[in-house]
N, C-alpha and C positions, 0 to 999 in steps of 0.2 A: 687467570681471566675471571671476571665476575660471574657468579652463578645466578645473576638476575639481570634481565634486560627488558626494556619497555619499547614497544613499537606502536606508533600512531598512524592510522590510515583514515582517509576521508573519501566517501563515495557520494557522487553527485546525485541530485534528485532524479534526473532523467535515467541514469543508470539503475537507480533503485526501482523506478517505475517498470523498467524492462524486466528486472529480476522478479518483481512481484507478479507480472503476467506469466512468467515461467512457473512461479509458485502455484498459480491457479491450476495448471495441468497436474502437478503433484497433488494438490488439494482434492481435485476431482477423483484422482486415482485412490487416495486414501478414503474418501467418502464412499465411493462405490465398493471398494475392497472391504470396508467395515461390515457391509451386509453379508458378504460371503463368509467372513470370519464368524459372525453371529449365527448364520445358518449352519455352517459346518459344526459349530460347537454344540448346538442343540440337537444335532443328529448323531452325536457320539453315543456309543453303547456303554452303558454302565456294566462293566465286567462282573460286578458283584451279582447281578441278576443271572448271569451265566453260571458263575461259580456256585450259586445257591442251588442249582439243579444237579450238582455233583453228588456222587455216591461216596460216602465216607468209608474208607477201607484201611486196613492195617497193611503197612508195607512189608511186614515180616514174611508174608507168603503171597503167591500169585493165584488169584481165583479166576479160573477160565470163564466163569459166568459173567464177568464184567468186561469181556473182550469187546473192544470198540466203543466202550462207554466212557463218559467223563467221570474220572475218579478224583478223590482227594485223599491221597495216600499219606498216612502219618508214619514217620520213621526218621532214621538218622541219615543225613545227606553227607556222603564221604567221597573223596577223590580216590581213584584206584592207585594213583602213584603220587609221591611228593612233588610239590611245585615250587620253583624258585626263579630267581633272576640269574641267568647264567653268567652275567658280567659282575654282579655285585653281591647277591644274597644267596646263601645256601638253601637247598630245597627243604621244605617243611610241609606241615599239614595245612595246605591252603586249597581252596576251590578256585579262587582268582587272586591275582596279585597285581598291584599298580605301582609303578615307579614314578614318583612326582619329583620334578627337578626345579630348583630355583637358582638364579644367579644374582650375585651382588652387582648392581648396575647403576648407571646414571639414569635417573627418571626425570622426564620433562613434565612440568605442570604448567598449565595455562589458565589464565583468568582474564575475561574481557568485560569491558564496560562501554556501552554505546550511548551517544547523545545526539539527538536530532537538532539541527541548527535551523535558524530562520532561513527560509528559502527551500527547505526540504532535504538538504544534504545531511549526511550522517557521519559523525566522527567516532571511530572505534579505537579505544586504547587497550592493547593487549600486553599483559605482563607474563613473561616466561621466567620460571624459576627452575633451578636444577638441584636435585638432591640425590644422595645415594641410598639405595635400599634393596631389599630382596624382592624379586619378581619372577614369576614363572614365564613371563613373556617379555624379555628384554628388548627394548626398541633399537632399531637401526639408528645409530647416532648421526648418520648422514642426513636423516630426515629432521633433525633438530633445527630449531631456528638458529641456535649457536652451537654448531658441532665442535668447534675448537675447545679443547680442554674438557670435553665431556664424551670421550670415546669409549664405546662399549665393544669388547671383543665378541666374536661369534660364540654362541652357546656350545660348549664342548660335549655335553651329554644330553641325549634326547629322552623325553618321556617314553614310557613303554607300558604295555599291559600284557598280562599272561593269564591263560585260563587252562584248567585241567582238561586233558584230552578225553578222559572218560571218568564217569562218576556214577554213583548209584544211590538210590533211596531204598534201604532195606534190600529186598530181593529184586527190585526193579532197576534197570539201567536207564540213565537219563543223559541227555546232551545239554551241557551247560551253555553252549553257543545258542543264543536266541532265547534262553530262559531268564526270566526276571528272578533275581536272587536277593537275599537279605542284604542290608547295607554293609559296606566294608568297614573294617576297624583298623586303627593304627597298628602297625607291626613294631613292637619294641626291638631295638637294635643292641647287639653286644658285639665285641670284637670277634667272638667265636661264631657269630651268625653270618659273618662276611665271607665271601669267596676268597680263597687264599691268593695273595698277591695283589689285593686291592690297595691302591695308593691313596689312602685316606684315613680318617680317624673318626671314631664315634663320639658325637656330642649330643647328649640327651637322646632324642629319637631320630637324629639326622646322621648321615654319613657326610662328613665335611671334607672337601678337597680344594686346595688352592694354596696361594703364597701367604695369605694372612692367617688369622686365628678366628675362632667364633666370637671372641671379644673385640677383635680389631680386624674385621674382614677387609679385603682389597677388591677393587673392581675386577671382575672376572672369576672370583671364587665361586664355587658351586657347592650346594648342599642338596642331598637326596633324602627323601622320606618315602617309606613304603606303607601301603595300606592294602588290606585284603579281606576276603571272606574266608573265615576259618573252616576247615573240614571238621566234620563231626557234629554239626548242628542238628538239633531236633526240629524238624520242619514238617509242614504239610505241603505236599506237591500236587498241583492241579494239572491235569492233562488227560489225553486219551490213552487208555490201556491198549497197547499193541503187543500182544505176546507177553514177554517178560520185560517190556520197555514201557515207559511213559513218554509219549510224544506230544507235540502241540495239538490242542483241540481246536478245531475250526467251527465256529458258530456263525454261519453266514459269512460276512466279510471280516469278522473279528476272530482273533486268536487268543486263546488262554493257555499259557504255559508259564507257570511260576512256582517258586518254592518260598513259602512264608515261614519266618522264624516264629513258630507258635502253632496254635490249633486252627481248625477249619473255621470256626466262628470268628476268631480274630482276623483271619485272612480276608473273609468276606466283608467284615466291617472296615478293614483297612482299604480294600478296593473301593468301597462306596465313598469313604471319606476322601480318597484321592480323586475320584470322579467329580465330587462336588467342588473341591478346591480348584481343580483345573477348569471346571466350568465357570467359576466366578472370575478366574484370571482371564479367560477368553472374553467374557462379557465386558470386563473393564477395558481390555485391549480394544475390543470393537468400539466401545463408547469413545475412547480416546482418539482412535482413528477418525471417527465421525466428527468429533468436536474440532480436532486440529485441522481436518480437511476443510470444514466450513470456514474456519478462521483464515486458512490460506486462500480460499476462493475470494474472500472479502478483502484480501491484502491490498489490491490496487486502490481501493477506495481510501483506506487509511493512509497509504503512502501518498496519494494525491493531496489529502488534507494536511500532510506534514509540512506543506508550504508555510502553514502556521502551526508550529509544533504542538500547541495546546489542543488544537482541533484533532490532530492525528492521534494524540494520546487518549483523549476522551472517546473518540470513535472506536479505538481498540478495546477499551474497557467495556463500552456498551455492547459492541459486537460479541465480545467474549462472554458477557453475561447472558445475552439472548441466545447465542448458539449453544451455550451450555444447557439451557433448558430445552431447546429444540432437540439436541443430541440425546438428552436423557429420555425424552418422550419417545423419540424414534427408536432408540435402543430397546425400551420396554415393549413397544408394539412389535418390533421385529422379533424379539425373543419369544413373545407370546405366540405370534403366528407361526414361527419356525418350530417351536415346541409342539404346537397343536397339529400342524400338518405332518410332522414326522413321527407323531405318536398316534397309531391307528386307533387304539382304545379311546384316547381322549377325543379324537375326531368323531368317533362313532357315538360317544356319549353326547357330544355337543349337537350332532345331527338329530339324535333322539330328542334332546331337549327342545331344539328349534321346532321339530315336527310336532312334538307334544304341545308346545305353546300355540302353534298354529291351529291344531285341531281343537284345542280348548277355546280359542277366540272364535273359531268358526261355529262351534257348538253353541257358545254363548250368544252369538248374534242371531242364530237360527231360532233359539228358544226364548229369546227376549220377548216380553209381553208387548203386543202391538199398542202403539200410542193411539188412544181414542181422540177423535176430533172434538174440539171444544165447541159446545153449542152456544150460539149467541141468541139471546132473546130480543125480539123486536118489540119495542114499546108500542 
């Protein structure tokens, strides 16, 4: 059967009008939701400001004087016992271990092109193409437009994650569950690193299982790759000293509990950089929600003008241009106000400035020289 098929559908003008009014509701939801996203984003805590108040200590010994305080303990982070995948990988020096699975499968790709006709109807041409490839999320072939000849079996191996039950930084015990850890690294595979009896073969960094070969895979073949955080890293661990343990530190509604691969200064800088990057991501998301929402709200007007397609097209371009500017201005104003109202120091400074300007203007008006009346000579 062909791995390419084309479908053509036509939607009438009245049906499109009804759909555009439904879109208005979603547009209003996006527009209103954008303000919540922007407000939430500006209220986030920069964890680097909390980490900056930590006490730098050596993890080699436990100093009772720091009991209950936020510490930044420098030392070696190690798991108390080896960690592995009981089904596939022998235990080794890991803090965490992830099993990533891919299956060679049929993949459906779609591309659509829509054209508005005179009278407001819309014709959509959709092309479905099918190709084989490796994917971590094989699709249910019954949902394909053309399931026949493109059958995917069920994935026979699940992804899995493992974490060491106990670990320590120098003399301190830590709980890896809930702790932010350094990035994981690929785990090299050899035949000796596999659990005895595994029905598969090593190919580069993959464990390959199936009827085919890495060079000529068959649909349903599976390959497994491992990644993990190695034990024995030199880290700086942030948290509250609780006896001989380091536990999560709670600063208001925020929690700081992490191990950074490096020194204290590098960890604080990394936290601040992450805070800034996430902040800009949320601002862009809020702006896009606002812009798209306004576009959907104006959808019925453009759909109505599609009776003459050129009018509908022009209206969409003009609306998109103006709503872009409006969304940009509203986003900037919202970010400014949200940041101001959620920053006590900035709000206090602004209030002092406003009061100062008011006092100055009042003083100036009170001390201004009175205007003398102009004398008029009578001839």
